[in-house]
N, C-alpha and C positions, 0 to 999 in steps of 0.2 A: 420609680419615683422615690425620692428620699422621704424619710418619715415625717421631717418637719414641714416639707411641702404638703405632704398628704394631710397633716393635722390641719393646715390652713384650709384645705378644701372641705375637710369633714367638720370643722369647728363652726360655731356661730349659733344662729338662732335655733331653738328647739321648737319647731312647729312642723305642720303637715308638709311644708316645702323644703325642710332641712334634710341634708344629706347625713346628718349625725347618726352614728351607729352606737346605741347603748347596749352594753352586754350584761346580762342578769344570768349568771350560771351558764348553762349551754345555749341560752337564747340570745338572739340579736334583734333589738327593737329599734324602730325609727319613728319619727314624727309624733303622732298623737299617741302612740304606744309607749313612749318613754315616760316612765314613772315620775312623779314629782317628789318622791320620798324614797330614801334608801332602805334596805333591809334592816340595817343597824338602827336607823331612826325609828322605825316601826317596833323593833324589838325592845328598845330602851324607852319608849314612850310610856308614862304613867297614866292610867285611865281609872275612873271610878266605877266603871260597870264592869260586868264579869264576862264579856265576850271573849276575853283572853282564854277562858276556860276551854273554849271550843277551838281556839286557834293555836295556842302554844304548843300542845302536844305535837301537832303537825310541824310546827317550826323546829321543834327539837330534832325531828327526823331529817329536816333540811340540813340543820347544822351538822348532824351526825354524818350526813352524806358528804359534806365539805371535807370533814376530817378523813373519811374513808378515801375520797378521790385524791386528796392531798398526799396522803400516806402511800397510796398505790402508785401515784405518778412519780414521787421523789425517792422512793425506797432504794433504788438502784442507780441513783446520780453519782455516788461516790463522794470523796472528800470535797467539800465545797466551802467557799467563803462568800458571805453576802456583802454587797456594795450598795451603800445608800448615799443619797444626795438629791439635790433640787431637781424637780420636774421643769423648772423655768430656765435652765441653763441652755443657751443656744449652742449649735455646733461649732461656731467660730470662737467661743469663749475658752479661755485657758483651763477652766475646770472641766469642761467636756473633753478636751484633749487628754487631760490627766486621767479621766474616767476610762477612755479608750486603752491607754497604755497600761493602767491597772488591770483591766480585763485581759489584755495580752499577757502580761506578766504573770498573772495568777495561773492562767492555763499552762504556761511554760513551766511553772513551778509544780505542776500536777493537780491543779485544783479546777473543779467546775465554778462557775460564776452564777450566783443567785442575785437578782434584783427585784424591785417592785414591778418590773415590766413595762413601766411608763416611758415617757420622753425624758429629755435632759440628761443628767448624769446617768440615770438607769439605762437609757438607751445607749450611752456612750460605752458603758462597761459591758452590756450585752454584744454590742458591736465588736469591741476589742476581742472579746472570748470567741465570738463566732468566726471572726477573720483569722484567729490564731488556730482554728481547728478543734476548739474545746467545746465543752458543754455549756450551752448559754440558756439559763433558766429565768423565766419571768413569772412572778406571783402577782397577778393583778387583783384590783379590788373594785367593786361596784360603787361608783361615785356619781353625783348628779351631772359631772362634766366629763365622765369617763370616755376616753378616746381609744380604748383597747390596748392590746399588747403591742409594743413596737416591733418593727420588721426583723430585728436581730434576735428575737427569742426563738429558740429551737424547740424547747419544751416549756409550754406555758400552762398555768392553772389559774382560772378567775375564781375569786372568792366573793361572797356576799358580806361576810362578817370579818371585821378587822382581827378579832381575837383568834379566829381559825387561821387566818393568814399569818399572824405573829408567831403562832405556835410552829408553823412550818419553817420560818426563818431560823428560829432558834433550834429546833430539832434537827434540821439537815445542814446547819452551818457549823463549821469548826471555829469561826470567828468572823468579826465585822470589820469592814474598812468603810469609814464614814467620811465623805466629802462634804463641802458646804451645802447646807440645805435648810429647809423651814421647819414647820411644826411637825410635819410627817417624819422628817429625818431625826428630829430631837425626840419624838415619840418612841421610835425604835432604838435610839441610843440609850435613853433612860430606862427603857424597858429591859435591855440587856445589862446595864449597870445595876439595876435593882435585883435581877435574877442572880447575878454573880455576887453581889453584896450580901443577899440573904441566904446564899448557899443553895439556891434552887438549881443552879448549874454550876459546875466547877471548871476552872482552867479554860476561860473563854476570853481569848485576846481580842481587844478592841483597840483600833488604830484610827486616829483622827488625822485627816489630811489637810494641811493648810494651817500653820501656826498663827498667821495674822487673823484668821477667821475664828479659830477656836480658843485662842488664849484669853481673850476677855471673858468667855464663859468659865473657863478653868480658874481665872483670877476670882471671879464672883463666887465659885464654889468654895475656893480657899478663904478669901477674905470675909465672906458673909456667912455661908453655911457652916464651915469648919469652925469659924470664930464664934458662932452661936452654939456649937456643940451638937449640931443637927447631924453631922457626919464625922467620921474619924479620919485622921491623916492617911491610914491605909486605903481609904476609899479613893483618895485621890490618885492612887497609883493604879487604879483599874483600867485606865485607858492610857495609851501612849500617843505622843505626837510625831507626825512626819511631814515633810514638805514636798516630797517627790514620790512619784509611783514606785520607784525602785526601793526607796527607803521604807515605804508603807508595806510593800509585799515582803521585803526582807525581814521587817519587824514581825509580821504575821508568821512567816516561816521559821524564824529562829525561836519564836515563843512556843510554837507548836512543837518543835524538836525538843525543847526543854521539857514541855509537858509530857511528850511521849517517853523520854528517858526517865522522868519521875515516875511515870506509871509502871514501866518496866521494873524499876527498882522496888517499888511498893509491891508488885506481884511476886517478885522473886523473893522478897522478905517474908511475904505471906506463906509462900511454898516452904521456905526453911522452917518456919514456925510450925507448919502442918506436919512436916517430916519429923520434927523433934517430938 
């Protein structure tokens, strides 16, 4: 059964008659056991009483376990690129086809593919990677409308907390390829841009696929933010535009080659200084 058909069967009303599966860490919940609030919502809630004194220490251990499980699962994935994009894109849409091709091309270029593990463009990239014989990774997240990892994920990890999941994307990816998407896609994009801009990570290529989709956003950054002095001219160069899967993967590969050469030159220079 195709994943989008399966989603139709498992989606819908969240009550005792529903076939929905809600995943919370290692647990699978249905019907009345599906919680009405996510772990992130509970964590970020401000309360006036002190009951959190008894709960938060245990929550810290749960957060710690997410990092431990994520590090353990992804440590041996190898060189990887994360692919982001809308969960709402249907398989017959051009962006889905692009996502599949990007997944295939990344595998052929020697990279594992990491996505958010959901439907739409995430599913497409996982499918392309899987069918090309590569490593297809999905990092899922607990959401009220969670549908589980798509069927093309070979290595999947489910997270309760967005910040733990974000850490895994950045730690285990050499770069991001970003297709058209919504708030979640923008969240990951600007997280990466902020980390590069502030020097928290170095040499992290980011490629936006679809000039017609992303150019209005880049124009706003230039015409509004740059004009107001909120960012610098160099910040606008932190991401590149591409229109085709080939162009996107080529840009990632060429940038990573330059980064590797620069790092080798720096290491060689450091060794020469040490010998002197």
